[in-house]
C-alpha positions in Angstrom: 185.4 -36.2 -99.9 185.2 -34.4 -103.3 182.7 -31.6 -103.5 181.0 -33.6 -106.3 180.6 -36.7 -104.1 178.6 -35.1 -101.2 175.0 -36.2 -100.6 173.6 -32.9 -101.9 175.8 -32.9 -105.0 174.6 -36.4 -105.9 171.0 -35.5 -105.3 171.3 -32.5 -107.6 173.2 -34.4 -110.2 170.5 -37.2 -110.2 167.4 -35.0 -110.0 168.2 -31.5 -111.1 171.0 -32.0 -113.7 170.7 -28.7 -115.4 171.4 -26.9 -112.1 174.2 -29.3 -111.4 175.8 -28.4 -114.7 175.7 -24.6 -114.1 177.1 -25.1 -110.6 180.2 -26.6 -112.1 181.1 -23.1 -113.4 180.5 -21.4 -110.0 183.4 -20.5 -107.7 184.6 -23.6 -106.0 184.0 -22.3 -102.5 180.3 -21.7 -103.3 179.5 -25.0 -105.0 178.6 -27.1 -102.0 176.4 -24.3 -100.7 174.6 -24.1 -104.0 174.2 -27.9 -104.0 172.6 -27.7 -100.6 170.2 -25.1 -101.8 169.2 -27.0 -104.9 168.9 -30.2 -102.8 166.6 -28.4 -100.5 164.5 -27.3 -103.5 164.3 -30.9 -104.7 163.1 -32.1 -101.3 160.2 -29.6 -101.2 159.4 -29.9 -104.9 159.1 -33.7 -104.9 156.5 -33.8 -102.1 153.6 -33.7 -104.5 154.7 -36.9 -106.2 155.5 -38.6 -102.9 152.2 -38.3 -101.1 148.8 -39.8 -101.7 146.7 -36.9 -100.3 147.2 -33.2 -99.7 147.2 -33.5 -95.9 150.3 -35.7 -96.0 151.9 -33.1 -98.2 151.1 -30.3 -95.7 152.7 -32.4 -93.0 155.9 -32.8 -95.0 156.0 -29.1 -95.8 155.5 -28.3 -92.1 158.5 -30.6 -91.3 160.6 -28.4 -93.6 159.3 -25.2 -92.1 160.4 -26.5 -88.7 163.7 -27.7 -90.1 164.4 -24.2 -91.4 163.3 -22.6 -88.1 165.6 -25.1 -86.3 168.6 -24.0 -88.3 168.1 -20.4 -87.4 167.5 -21.3 -83.8 170.8 -23.1 -83.7 169.2 -26.6 -83.6 169.5 -28.1 -87.1 167.8 -31.5 -87.6 170.0 -34.5 -88.3 169.2 -34.7 -92.1 171.9 -34.6 -94.8 170.3 -31.6 -96.6 169.5 -29.7 -93.4 173.0 -30.0 -92.1 174.5 -28.9 -95.4 172.0 -26.0 -95.6 173.0 -25.0 -92.0 176.5 -24.4 -93.2 175.4 -22.4 -96.2 173.0 -20.2 -94.2 175.7 -19.5 -91.6 178.5 -18.8 -94.0 176.5 -16.8 -96.5 174.1 -15.1 -94.1 171.0 -16.2 -96.0 167.6 -14.8 -94.9 165.1 -17.1 -93.3 162.1 -15.5 -94.9 163.0 -16.6 -98.5 163.2 -20.3 -97.5 159.9 -20.1 -95.8 158.4 -18.3 -98.8 159.6 -21.1 -101.0 158.0 -23.7 -98.7 154.8 -21.8 -98.6 154.8 -21.5 -102.4 155.0 -25.3 -102.7 151.6 -25.6 -101.0 150.1 -25.0 -104.4 151.9 -28.1 -105.7 150.0 -30.5 -103.5 146.6 -29.4 -104.6 145.2 -30.1 -108.1 143.7 -26.6 -108.7 145.5 -24.7 -111.4 146.3 -21.0 -110.9 143.3 -18.8 -111.8 145.2 -16.1 -113.5 148.5 -15.5 -115.3 149.4 -13.1 -112.5 148.8 -15.8 -109.9 150.9 -18.2 -112.0 153.8 -15.8 -112.1 153.5 -15.1 -108.4 153.9 -18.8 -107.8 156.9 -19.1 -110.1 158.5 -16.1 -108.4 157.8 -17.4 -104.9 159.4 -20.7 -105.7 162.0 -20.5 -108.5 162.5 -16.8 -108.3 163.3 -16.8 -104.6 165.5 -19.8 -105.1 167.6 -17.9 -107.6 167.7 -14.9 -105.3 169.3 -17.2 -102.6 171.7 -18.6 -105.2 172.9 -15.1 -106.0 173.3 -14.3 -102.3 175.4 -17.5 -101.9 177.6 -16.1 -104.7 178.2 -12.9 -102.7 175.6 -10.7 -104.3 173.7 -8.0 -102.4 173.1 -5.5 -105.2 169.3 -5.2 -105.5 169.4 -5.0 -109.3 171.4 -8.2 -109.6 169.1 -9.9 -107.1 166.1 -8.7 -109.2 167.7 -10.2 -112.4 168.3 -13.5 -110.5 164.6 -13.5 -109.4 163.5 -13.0 -113.0 165.9 -15.7 -114.2 164.2 -18.1 -111.8 160.8 -17.1 -113.0 161.8 -17.8 -116.6 163.3 -21.2 -115.6 160.1 -22.1 -113.7 157.9 -21.1 -116.6 159.9 -23.2 -119.0 160.0 -26.0 -116.5 156.2 -26.0 -116.2 155.8 -26.3 -120.0 158.4 -29.1 -120.1 156.6 -30.9 -117.3 153.0 -30.8 -118.7 153.0 -34.5 -119.6 154.3 -35.4 -116.2 151.8 -33.2 -114.4 149.0 -34.9 -116.4 150.2 -38.2 -115.0 149.7 -36.7 -111.5 146.3 -35.5 -112.5 147.6 -32.0 -112.0 147.0 -28.9 -114.2 149.5 -26.1 -113.8 148.5 -23.7 -116.7 146.7 -20.4 -115.7 142.9 -20.6 -116.2 142.5 -17.2 -117.7 145.0 -18.0 -120.4 143.3 -21.3 -121.1 139.9 -19.5 -121.4 141.5 -16.9 -123.7 142.6 -19.7 -126.1 139.6 -22.0 -125.6 141.6 -24.7 -123.9 139.9 -27.1 -121.4 141.3 -29.4 -118.8 140.1 -32.3 -120.9 142.0 -30.9 -123.9 145.3 -30.8 -121.9 144.7 -34.3 -120.4 144.0 -35.8 -123.8 147.7 -35.5 -124.7 146.7 -34.9 -128.3 148.0 -32.2 -130.6 145.7 -29.2 -130.4 146.2 -25.8 -132.1 144.7 -23.9 -129.2 147.1 -25.5 -126.8 150.0 -24.8 -129.1 149.0 -21.1 -129.3 148.8 -21.0 -125.5 152.2 -22.5 -125.2 153.7 -20.1 -127.8 152.4 -17.2 -125.8 154.1 -18.5 -122.6 157.3 -19.1 -124.6 157.2 -15.6 -126.0 156.9 -14.2 -122.5 159.9 -16.3 -121.4 161.9 -15.0 -124.4 161.1 -11.4 -123.5 162.4 -11.9 -120.0 165.6 -13.5 -121.4 166.2 -10.6 -123.7 165.9 -8.2 -120.8 168.3 -10.2 -118.7 170.8 -10.3 -121.6 170.4 -6.5 -122.0 171.5 -6.1 -118.4 174.4 -8.6 -118.4 176.9 -5.7 -117.9 175.8 -5.6 -114.3 176.7 -9.2 -113.7 180.2 -9.8 -112.3 182.1 -13.1 -113.0 181.2 -14.6 -109.6 177.4 -14.5 -110.4 177.5 -15.2 -114.1 177.4 -19.0 -113.6 173.9 -18.6 -112.1 172.7 -17.0 -115.3 173.9 -19.8 -117.5 170.4 -21.0 -117.0 169.5 -18.5 -119.7 171.6 -20.5 -122.2 169.7 -23.7 -121.3 166.4 -21.8 -121.4 167.0 -20.7 -124.9 167.9 -24.2 -125.9 164.6 -25.6 -124.5 162.7 -22.8 -126.1 164.3 -23.7 -129.4 163.3 -27.4 -128.9 159.7 -26.3 -128.3 159.7 -24.1 -131.4 160.8 -27.1 -133.4 157.7 -29.0 -132.3 155.6 -26.1 -133.4 154.9 -25.6 -129.6 153.4 -29.0 -129.1 154.4 -29.7 -125.4 153.7 -33.4 -125.8 156.4 -34.3 -128.2 159.5 -32.6 -126.9 162.5 -34.9 -127.4 165.0 -33.4 -124.9 167.4 -36.3 -125.1 167.9 -35.7 -128.8 169.2 -32.2 -128.1 171.3 -32.9 -125.1 174.7 -32.6 -126.8 173.8 -29.4 -128.6 172.4 -28.0 -125.3 175.5 -28.8 -123.3 177.8 -27.5 -126.0 175.8 -24.3 -126.0 176.2 -24.1 -122.2 180.0 -24.6 -122.4 180.5 -21.9 -125.0 178.2 -19.5 -123.2 180.3 -20.0 -120.1 183.5 -19.7 -122.1 182.5 -16.5 -124.0 180.4 -14.9 -121.3 177.2 -15.1 -123.4 173.6 -15.1 -121.9 
């Protein structure tokens, strides 16, 4: 079976296409392991949309905790993602605690309370998307703490941009993900966000978050000399991040009218040339 036809590869292609694209540029021996990691992430991230009440979400998260524990106990469950992850964990010596932290971080998804502070929001992004990127770097053979820190920051940026892009979807789930202290600072209420109407205060808040993401991206780019060729594919998310930030800027930071399909060719072209020329 082709590495692009496995269950995990198909799941990532169907539900996490941006990460599927960057994985195409990873060393061939690491691709299926990365696909298994991202498929695991999809499984725990989709729980919020799959359950009707938080208790059911807690039960599913507990299933995944036990599944991870089972892998490390040498008793992997008979599940396509778990079995693929078992191979990645064994061959890449991946630490159990990062998987459990990601699962624990996803508990915030199944409740409708938004983070109280920007710091709490960034902790959530780091625990979920940051730790995921850390594991991705380890799959690519990285153990240098500076590189792992950069990978963590890249994940935080990607999670931040993903939250902005998903605002309309989160509203459909009756969920608010923006930090309350930043909402208070800009005079934004939950009703304002859920109205899905253009609002200057919301746009100013979104611009602040975009500026924060941009600063992280500049720091990652400044440190690109530390990234060897094996791990650079992971940081192609920076190219996609800049593309999404550009799309948001074109809307004057109105998160409700982003037309991502219109920019898909330019975004993928930028990704290709970033990979070709080693740009971040």
